[in-house]
N, C-alpha and C positions, 0 to 999 in steps of 0.2 A: 098884293102878291100876284105876280103874273103866272097864272097856272100853266100856260103854254111853255114859258121859259123854264119853270120848275120841272115840267115833264121832260123837256129836252136835256136838261142837265142830268136828271135821274137816269134816263135811258142811255145817255152817253156813257155815264159811269158804269151802269149795269152791263152793257154790252161789251165794254172793254175788258171786264174782269170775269165774265162768264167762263166757267170751267171748260166748256166745249171749245172756246176760242183759245184758251191756254193749251189745250191738248193739240189743236191743229197747228199750233206754233212750236210744237215739240216739247211742251211742258208735261209734267206728271200730275194727273188729277183724275178723279172719278167723275165721269160725265153725267151721272145721275143726280137729280135734284136732292139737295141735302135736307130739304124741308119735309118732303113726303117719302123720299126714297123709292119712288115708283116710276118716274118718267125722266127723260133726258132733260137736263137743265137748259132751258130756253127762257128768254125774258118773259114772254106772255105767260108761259106756264107758271113760272115762279111767282110772278106778281098777281096773277089773276085766277089761274085754273088749278093750281096745286091744291090738294086737299087741305093742307096746313093753312095756306093762304086764304082759301075760301072760308075756312072756319074763322080766321081772324077777321076778315071782311064782314062776315055774317054777324059777329059779335059787335063790331064797330057800328055796323049799320043799325043794329038794334038799339044800341046805346045813343047813337047819333040821330035817331028818328028819321031815317031815310030808307028807301027801298033799294035793294040791290037790283040792277038791271039784269035781265036774262043774258047769259054768256054763251049759249049753245052755238050761236052763229057768228061769234066774234073770233077772228083768226089773227088779228094784228093788234099791237098795243095801242095805237092812236085811236082807233074806234072804241076800244075798251075805255080809254081815258075820257073820251067825249061822253060816252054813256054814263060813266061814273060822275062827271061834272053835272050832267043833266039831272041826275038823281037828286041833287040838292040845289038846283037852280044856280050853281056856280057861285054861291055866296062865299064871302071870304072865310068864314068859319068852316064851311064845308070843304073848301079847297085845302085849308090848313089841315083838316082831318085826313083828307086823301093823301096829301104829301107826307105827313107824319107817319101814316100807316104804311105807305109804300117804303119809305126810308127805314122804318123799324123792321119790315120784312127783310129788306136788304141786310141790315145789321144782324138779324137773327141768322140769316144764311151765312154771313161771314163768321159769326160766333161759332157756328157748327163746323164750318170748313177749317178755320184757322185755330180756334181755341178747343175744338172737340167738346163743346158744351152746347146745351140747348135748353130752351124753356117751353112751357106749354103755351098754347095759343091764349089761354086766360091770363097768364102772367104777362105775355107780351101786350095784350090789350090793356092791362092795367098800367104798364109802363107808358104806353102811348097816351092814355088819358091823363096820367100824372104829368108827363112832359107838357101837354097842351095846357093843363091847368096852371102849371108853374109859368109857362110863357105868358098866359093871360094875366096872371097876377103880377108879374114883373113889368108888364106893359100897361098897367092901369095908370090913369092920369095922376092919381095920388102918389104913386111910386115914382113916376117920371118927374113930378114937381119937386120931389125931395132931392133930386140930383143936382 
């Protein structure tokens, strides 16, 4: 899995659909982060600094046995991504965990914006862990040989 490509695709999608961009183009939307409801919706805030996102990342780090890097001095998404990759030595499982977590934070944001529904950080973490477990199960050599 190419972590740089994954980040570029994720950032491209996220920045195109952010609510503040929709508003500047004449659309109707609330510019406040739908996850924490306290700050303006910006990419770095939503994926890394939002209180909801940081709770999810803390739980993921605890379950994934890696330390979250300090984020006080991080003001851009790419340095944050590099710090996160370094927290797990950029091994494939660690990159997969980061990508799935970021993707599911995005999906939770969309669930709140478009479906007017939301889930707790613990439930979101459970979904992330279940998705990864199912992916690994589906890609075991035994299951691949059955095809």
